[in-house]
C-alpha positions in Angstrom: -1.8 -3.9 -2.5 -4.3 -5.7 -0.2 -4.3 -4.2 3.3 -3.1 -6.4 6.2 -6.2 -5.4 8.2 -9.6 -4.7 6.7 -12.6 -3.9 8.9 -16.0 -3.1 7.3 -19.1 -2.0 9.1 -18.1 -3.6 12.4 -20.6 -3.4 15.2 -20.7 -5.1 18.6 -23.1 -5.0 21.6 -22.5 -6.5 25.0 -26.3 -6.4 25.6 -29.4 -4.7 24.5 -28.6 -1.6 26.6 -25.5 -0.4 24.7 -23.4 -0.9 21.6 -19.7 -0.1 22.1 -18.9 -0.4 18.4 -21.2 1.0 15.7 -20.5 0.8 12.0 -16.7 1.0 12.2 -14.7 0.7 9.0 -11.0 1.1 8.3 -7.9 -0.6 6.8 -4.3 -0.9 7.9 -1.6 -1.4 5.2 1.4 -3.6 5.8 4.1 -1.6 7.7 1.7 1.1 9.0 1.8 2.3 12.6 -1.7 3.2 13.6 -3.1 4.4 17.0 -6.6 4.1 18.4 -7.7 6.8 20.7 -10.9 7.5 22.6 -12.3 8.0 26.1 -13.1 5.2 28.5 -16.0 3.2 27.0 -15.4 4.5 23.4 -14.8 0.9 22.2 -11.0 0.7 21.9 -10.5 -2.6 23.7 -13.7 -4.0 22.2 -12.3 -3.3 18.8 -9.0 -5.0 19.6 -10.8 -8.0 21.0 -12.8 -8.3 17.8 -9.6 -8.2 15.8 -8.0 -10.9 18.0 -11.1 -13.1 17.6 -11.8 -13.0 21.4 -15.3 -11.7 20.7 -17.4 -11.7 17.5 -19.3 -8.7 16.2 -21.4 -8.0 13.2 -19.7 -6.8 10.0 -16.5 -8.2 8.5 -12.9 -8.4 9.6 -10.1 -9.7 7.5 -6.5 -10.0 8.7 -4.1 -11.0 5.9 -7.3 -12.2 4.1 -8.5 -14.5 7.0 -11.3 -14.1 9.5 -10.1 -13.6 13.1 -9.6 -16.8 15.1 -7.4 -19.9 14.7 -6.6 -19.0 11.1 -4.7 -15.8 12.2 -3.0 -16.9 15.3 0.3 -16.9 13.5 -0.3 -13.4 12.1 -1.0 -11.4 15.3 1.1 -10.8 18.4 -0.9 -9.2 21.2 0.2 -7.3 24.3 -2.6 -6.8 26.8 -2.8 -3.9 29.3 -1.8 -6.0 32.3 1.4 -8.0 31.5 0.7 -10.4 34.3 -2.1 -11.8 32.1 0.7 -13.1 29.8 3.6 -13.8 32.2 2.9 -16.5 34.7 5.5 -19.3 34.2 8.3 -20.1 36.6 10.9 -18.2 34.5 10.6 -15.4 32.0 12.2 -17.5 29.2 9.4 -20.1 29.7 6.7 -17.3 29.2 8.3 -16.2 26.0 8.8 -19.7 24.7 5.2 -20.7 25.5 3.6 -19.3 22.3 6.1 -21.2 20.2 5.5 -24.5 22.1 1.8 -24.0 21.8 2.3 -24.0 18.0 4.3 -27.2 18.0 7.9 -25.9 18.1 10.2 -28.3 19.9 10.9 -27.2 23.4 14.7 -26.7 23.0 14.2 -24.7 19.8 11.4 -22.6 21.4 13.6 -21.9 24.4 16.5 -20.8 22.1 14.3 -18.5 20.2 12.9 -17.1 23.4 16.4 -16.3 24.7 17.3 -14.6 21.5 14.2 -12.5 21.6 14.7 -11.5 25.2 18.3 -10.6 24.4 17.2 -8.4 21.5 15.0 -6.4 23.9 17.6 -6.0 26.6 16.1 -8.7 28.9 18.7 -11.5 28.7 19.7 -11.0 32.3 16.1 -11.6 33.4 15.5 -14.7 31.4 15.8 -17.1 34.3 13.9 -15.0 36.8 10.1 -15.1 37.4 8.2 -12.1 36.0 7.0 -11.3 39.5 10.6 -10.2 40.3 10.7 -7.7 37.4 9.7 -4.0 37.4 6.4 -3.1 35.6 8.4 -1.6 32.7 10.4 -4.8 32.4 7.3 -6.9 32.4 5.7 -4.7 29.7 8.8 -5.3 27.5 8.7 -9.0 28.3 5.1 -9.1 27.2 6.2 -7.5 23.9 8.9 -10.2 23.6 6.3 -12.9 24.1 4.2 -11.3 21.3 7.2 -10.9 18.9 8.8 -14.4 19.4 6.4 -15.9 16.8 7.5 -13.2 14.2 3.9 -11.9 13.7 2.9 -9.6 10.9 0.8 -7.4 13.2 1.5 -6.3 16.7 -1.5 -5.2 18.7 -1.1 -3.3 22.0 -3.8 -2.3 24.5 -2.8 0.7 26.7 0.9 -0.3 26.7 2.0 2.7 28.8 -0.6 2.3 31.5 1.0 2.8 35.0 4.5 3.2 33.5 6.9 5.9 34.7 8.5 8.3 32.3 11.7 6.3 31.8 9.9 3.1 31.1 7.7 4.9 28.6 10.8 6.2 26.8 12.3 2.7 26.8 9.1 1.3 25.3 9.0 4.0 22.6 12.6 3.2 21.7 11.8 -0.5 21.5 8.7 -0.1 19.3 10.4 2.4 17.0 13.1 -0.1 16.4 10.6 -2.6 15.0 9.4 -3.0 11.4 6.2 -4.9 12.3 2.8 -3.4 11.5 1.6 -1.7 14.7 -1.9 -1.1 16.0 -1.9 0.5 19.5 -4.9 1.6 21.6 -3.9 4.2 24.2 -5.0 7.3 26.1 -1.3 8.5 26.1 -1.2 11.1 23.3 2.5 11.9 23.6 3.2 8.1 23.3 1.0 7.9 20.2 2.7 10.9 18.7 6.0 9.2 19.1 5.2 5.7 17.7 2.3 6.2 15.2 1.8 7.9 11.9 -2.0 7.7 11.8 -4.8 7.9 14.4 -8.3 6.4 14.6 -10.5 8.4 16.9 -13.4 6.5 18.5 -16.4 8.5 19.8 -19.3 6.6 21.4 -18.5 3.5 19.4 -18.1 5.3 16.1 -15.1 6.2 14.1 -15.1 10.0 14.4 -11.8 10.6 12.6 -9.1 8.7 10.7 -6.1 10.8 9.7 -2.4 11.6 10.2 -1.3 11.6 13.8 0.0 15.1 13.7 -3.1 16.5 12.2 -5.4 14.7 14.6 -3.4 15.7 17.6 -3.6 19.4 16.4 -7.4 19.3 16.4 -8.1 20.3 20.0 -11.8 20.5 19.4 -11.9 16.9 18.2 -9.8 15.6 21.1 -12.0 17.4 23.6 -15.1 16.1 22.0 -13.6 12.6 22.1 -12.8 13.0 25.8 -9.0 12.7 25.5 -7.9 16.3 25.9 
């Protein structure tokens, strides 16, 4: 079976002084739940941005057989570290409907799908409130709703538990574990990754230092200390 995500020899440099990604290769099969872990500056967010087509590196990336960019906008749902980057409309339902409207879905249909998605994530009561009046945990879940409303094949999350309290993290874990979508999550939160992924990619100074089962990687204390995450 062809993998949903295939990355080969990916490299990226912001400038001549440093290269946050160096010769990174991996694949993600459909239905897999993969975490990306590494210290600050290891290249986690840069890797996600390359997958999303926000920046372009050297090497090749194929997502469902296509190069990142306009061709894969219907394939990926993304949740960024700061949910306020995605939630800015007068009402939450408008935020969640926006990705559908941008793809040409009639407004009434988009709104109905947005309401159904919010309801499925326990946010129906907040649909007609602005995101600014929600808790951070609720805004994170709302950002997931905005990513899922288009029924993507791949859900990409960047530091999804950042600044969340314990209860909100548990709610997010429950939400993600109830999904069947292919998952790729970059995080410093090792207990979170242990709960939602079956495989981990460890980035060290821009290189892929390890690719293996989550439990085995998390049991390798020397590797985690070398990678700056333990």
